N, C-alpha and C positions, 0 to 999 in steps of 0.2 A: 539820808533819812528819806524813806519810800512817800511817794506825790500821793496818800488814800487821798479820800475827799474831804475829811477832816482838816486833813496838812495843808492843802490847798488854799481853804477858807483861813485858817492862820495866817498862811505866808497872804493873803490880800488883805486882811485885816493890818496886817504888819508894817505892810510893802510903803515904803517909801523911797522909790526911785531918783537914782542921781542923776546930774543930768549929763555925766559920761554915758551912764550904764543908758539913757534912751540915746544919745547921741551913736553908742554902738548897735544899737537892734536898728537903727535908721539908715547907719552904715552899711549893715547887715542886708537889709530889705531897697539897700539900691536908692535912699531916698537925700535927693540933696536937700537939706534944708539948712537954713539960717540959725543964727545963735537964737534971735528971739520966736522962730517955729519951736525948734526946740524948747525953751523954756516955758513957753504953752502949752507943747505936746506931755511933759513931764506933769505941769500940774493936772491936766486933765486924767494923764494916764493913774495917776495917785489918785484923783476922785474917783476915778470906774473902780479902780480896786480894793477902795474904803467901802464903795456899794456891794461889790459882788461879797465884801467880809460883813454887809451886815443882812446881806441875803443869805449868806450860810449859818447866821445867828438864830433864824426865824424857824420855829417849831412844826414841824410837818410830819409828825412820826401819824398823825389821827388821819392826815389829809391822802385820800386814793389820787390812784394816779388817773389820768385822763387824758387817754389815749385818742380819743372822737369826740369832742364835745357836740356838733351839728346834729347828730343823729343818724344822718344821712347813712342809707343803706346802699350798698353795691345794686345796680341795676341793670342785668341783664335781659336782651332781647334775644328770640330765636333766631337764628340766622334763616333766611331764608333765601332762596333761590330764584330768580328770573329766571327762568328758560328763552324768555325771548331777548333779557341783552345777553345772554351769556356767550363767552366764543369759545371757536376751535382751537385745538390749538395751532392746524395751520391757519387760522382769520388772525392768532395773537402773535406769531412769529414772521406773517406776510411784508410787514414794511422791515424787518432786523436786515442789519448787513449780513450777516452769517448765521445761520441755524445748522445744527448736526443732531439728528434724531428727535427733532421738535424741541430742543430746547432753543434759548438764545446761547453764542459764543461772543465773548467778549476777550479785550487783551487780557493776560493778567496784569493786576496791582502788586505784585509779589514778584523782586528779585531772584533769578535763581542762582 
């Protein structure tokens, strides 16, 4: 069965994870959990899936999506060049170990 939105909500509503399923997921995640911890997480995950099922039942058809809730707009400033602090190419590369035609020369980080 394809896992569309409605199917996921149905699965969440009906989900009753077994102890073995939780142990299997913990093993996949390489989590060394005790039997007591597994039982605790089993009940917590069941509660989470039940809650997801409840969210899926909410009527949201008339609710518009809100991509931006603070109404803050992007604020850009004009770039200004401060000529008194601008470096020439020669000044910028003056402390470099190696320079070639006005560019910094660095060791390659890729293997050939």
